[in-house]
C-alpha angles and dihedrals in degrees: 000000000000116000121195093186130032121177117187125190093326119188122187117177135182113221104210132169088253095052144289114309110210095208096162112022118180103334121172123185141156129205122199122216110273093010128130117220125192120205112197138175144114122304111281096027094118103262097129092041088055089052093049089049091055088055091042088234101121106155119231136295081038127083141166104261102183145339131065138271111198119192112186087345094307116121104222093188088073094049127092120246092253092052092049091048093048101040111020118021113085091355098068103006132020137171141228099214123223111260109026094211091057091048093057124072107237095212098054128072117250092246093055090053094050095048096047096085090042091056098038100038102020095042091224127159112250094249092053091046091052090052091052090047090053090054091047095054090047089052090057093047102260131123120254093241090068087081088077095055131093121236093253089061092061132081121240092260093049091050090051091051090050090053089051090051090051090051090052095047097100094036096243123190092228131042120187113207110198109197092325095180100044115135092006123121118248095260093053090043090058091048092052092047091048089050091053091048089051093051091047092050098043101036102029092233116169108230128200108197116198116194146130090219110096090191090060095046093054090059096062115011128096093183130026133205116198114210128199126176095342097316139094107244099174134014125179145114116306091248092053093047094053100034100037112015112177106185115079090228093054089047091051092049092053093047088054092061118086117234128209096196143009118033101011111197139176111272115250136187133216109248121226128016135279114274126264103261091212088066108019116185119260118259118009110009092217096053097096088061099032118111091201100050119138141169106313097036097086095043111038130041111234116235121236102253135178101242094171131011107302091347112116125187135177102206133113089226089070105027115122110217 
């Protein structure tokens, strides 16, 4: 099986004055060519830090401490910033940043922002780059004349489509979408998700969708990784995650989502709060909030094991000794 992305035992920490924040702590993932992967979890669990790590754009005081990130077999953690910028970023992997308004420069026209990577990285003449940009905005359902507008002249949905067009500019194999529907109304959310499904189907782009909204992730993802406190606690196909979740945290997340049909259940919440990642608890990081904890949970960290075919879980309830 061909993998376009392989992450092995990745650790990304933030070295603050109040201590070391273990935002991503031993994460391993693989992404097949043409696959869509959803990464879900509560706010602060490390999803966005994982995305920034894949782009090798972790802001200071954070840095990748150990592990590897291989894109098409190339370990980018061993490359210099100039090499990543020249050979990897936007060419092989790009990102739809969280908050489209913040991702666009308010003093430059939309067209100038789309053509910049084409000129800098693709070495195109400006006229050729503008022609490519026109095709890109049409591909995301916008008129060509929008290239002459400034970001403040666009609606939230239009800005999000522009950011998607920018991510597609260099025709990368992988696009990371970090909370792509945040702050959009439900109609525009549906339009953005349908656009991403269309791009995945027609262009074979591998998407990594990062969100805390389980309803959004079901629309696009073939496989789902559930993160908690900087770690992957469950990793399986979308069907397995929603029909047969094995980790107590995954089960609790699903029970907290209202359903309109099928197995209608009483809504529940997860008691307590996520741990302080400067001083995570020993053993399983979910055990202080877990209703099914028992003897080894507070002492030993459970390994991420394949308990069924392609279904990985880090929980002592399912660990084979």
